[in-house]
C-alpha positions, 0 to 999 in steps of 0.5 A, spaced: 843 499 157 842 494 151 842 496 143 835 496 142 837 502 146 843 505 145 843 504 138 834 504 136 832 509 142 838 513 140 837 514 132 829 517 135 832 521 140 837 524 134 833 524 129 826 528 133 831 532 136 833 534 129 839 531 127 838 529 118 837 522 118 845 521 116 847 524 122 842 520 127 844 514 124 852 515 126 851 518 132 846 513 134 851 507 130 857 510 134 853 510 141 852 501 140 859 500 137 862 502 145 858 495 146 862 492 140 869 495 139 871 489 143 876 482 142 870 478 139 870 482 132 877 478 131 876 471 131 883 467 130 884 461 125 887 458 131 886 461 138 881 465 142 879 472 139 885 477 140 884 485 140 889 487 134 895 491 136 895 495 131 893 495 123 898 495 117 897 502 114 902 505 109 907 508 112 906 505 120 901 501 123 894 503 126 893 501 133 886 502 134 883 502 142 878 498 146 872 500 148 869 494 151 871 488 153 867 480 153 873 475 155 877 475 161 881 480 160 876 483 164 880 482 170 886 486 168 886 492 172 888 496 165 882 494 163 877 496 168 881 503 168 882 504 160 875 501 158 870 500 163 871 506 168 871 512 162 866 508 157 861 505 161 862 507 168 864 514 169 864 516 176 858 521 178 858 525 183 859 521 191 853 522 192 848 515 194 851 512 202 852 503 201 852 501 208 854 508 211 860 508 206 861 512 199 866 511 193 868 517 188 868 511 182 861 509 182 856 512 177 852 517 178 846 519 173 847 525 169 851 527 173 857 533 173 863 529 169 857 525 164 854 533 162 861 535 162 862 529 158 857 530 153 857 537 152 864 537 150 862 532 145 857 537 142 862 542 141 866 539 137 861 536 131 864 530 131 858 526 130 862 520 132 865 523 139 857 525 140 856 518 139 859 515 144 859 521 150 851 520 149 853 512 150 857 514 157 851 518 159 845 514 157 849 508 162 849 513 168 842 511 168 843 503 167 849 503 172 848 507 178 851 507 184 856 501 180 863 503 178 868 499 173 872 496 178 873 490 182 872 491 188 866 489 194 862 495 192 858 492 186 857 486 191 849 485 190 848 478 191 855 475 194 853 475 201 846 472 200 848 466 195 855 463 195 854 460 189 855 466 186 862 467 189 866 466 183 863 472 180 867 477 179 864 484 182 866 488 176 861 493 175 854 490 175 856 483 173 854 480 180 846 481 178 848 479 170 845 484 164 839 486 169 840 493 170 841 493 162 834 491 160 830 496 159 824 492 161 826 488 167 825 490 175 829 488 180 832 489 186 839 492 189 839 489 195 846 494 198 841 500 199 836 501 203 828 498 202 825 505 199 831 505 194 832 498 193 828 496 187 829 499 180 824 499 175 828 500 169 823 503 165 822 509 170 831 510 170 830 509 161 825 514 161 829 519 165 835 518 160 831 518 155 829 526 157 836 529 160 838 525 153 833 529 148 834 535 152 842 535 151 840 533 142 836 539 142 839 544 145 846 542 141 841 542 134 838 548 136 832 545 134 825 547 136 821 540 139 821 540 145 820 534 149 814 535 151 812 534 145 815 526 143 814 524 151 808 521 149 811 517 143 818 515 147 814 513 152 810 509 149 817 506 146 820 505 153 814 500 157 814 496 150 813 489 153 820 487 151 826 488 147 823 486 140 817 489 142 820 496 143 825 496 137 819 495 132 815 501 136 822 506 134 822 503 127 813 504 127 814 511 131 819 513 125 816 510 119 822 506 118 822 499 117 828 498 114 831 501 120 837 496 122 844 495 125 849 490 123 855 490 128 861 489 123 859 494 117 864 499 120 870 495 121 870 491 115 869 496 110 876 498 114 879 492 115 882 485 111 881 479 113 879 480 121 881 472 122 888 473 120 894 474 124 897 480 120 891 486 120 892 490 114 888 497 112 882 498 107 883 502 101 881 509 103 882 507 110 882 514 114 875 516 111 871 510 113 867 510 119 871 505 123 877 510 122 873 515 125 870 513 130 877 510 134 879 517 133 873 520 137 874 513 142 881 516 143 879 524 145 873 521 150 878 516 153 883 523 154 879 526 156 876 522 161 884 520 165 885 528 164 877 529 168 880 524 173 887 525 174 884 528 182 881 522 183 
């Protein structure tokens, strides 16, 4: 999924499910920030961006964790294991055969692992943790049948187009952004013909329904999916990204709803282009710090969950 879903649609789902405007914003921002909490936030005056090893705070350093990587670091096994798998390609129920085989690390929509992750987040009442879990839960639909590791299992086009041979088989890299674009229809050539065609409008609407149901149950809201399905069907079936964002704003009557990628990190970290990063005033109470703590807890739970894999 892209920002139109992870932030805008997620905000609408939380709000319609009974969360306040402020709480919906934190959930939605956290959901989208999973994709933006990467090296690009820390440009360097000399050399390529680098994720910080630590933020200087009184008495020591606070070390953030990455929840996304958009660089050649994606080729590193540890990035695949500790970033892609727990936050974007959660292993599912191992029920989709490809070329006669199964892969226990393949992502499954609405899997038992994803449900457990989301329900645990709700139990903490930590809005940042909920937003992160909602992101991972949503990605089980868009990333279905792919894994977060570099392996032949993820190869969709290589055998059909030798010019794509340089693309690493990590996640859905072989098909670019197609799985994340809600308005796209594409073919997953790894699957047999009856299951090959992927209509992302249909997939995203399924994700909407389940996320809304989980949010409404957690919030003990009195609005059911049947009451809001028409609005979300209209949002999801929009012509493109911009049209979808505008429809969310119309449905919620919030024309000023927006996401600013650097808002939270700017409040927490001084001089992000410098070599020695320092915490801003009131660091521990910033959204960024709270997001980092929630991401740590999310990662720890997934690693524990996958011990038997």
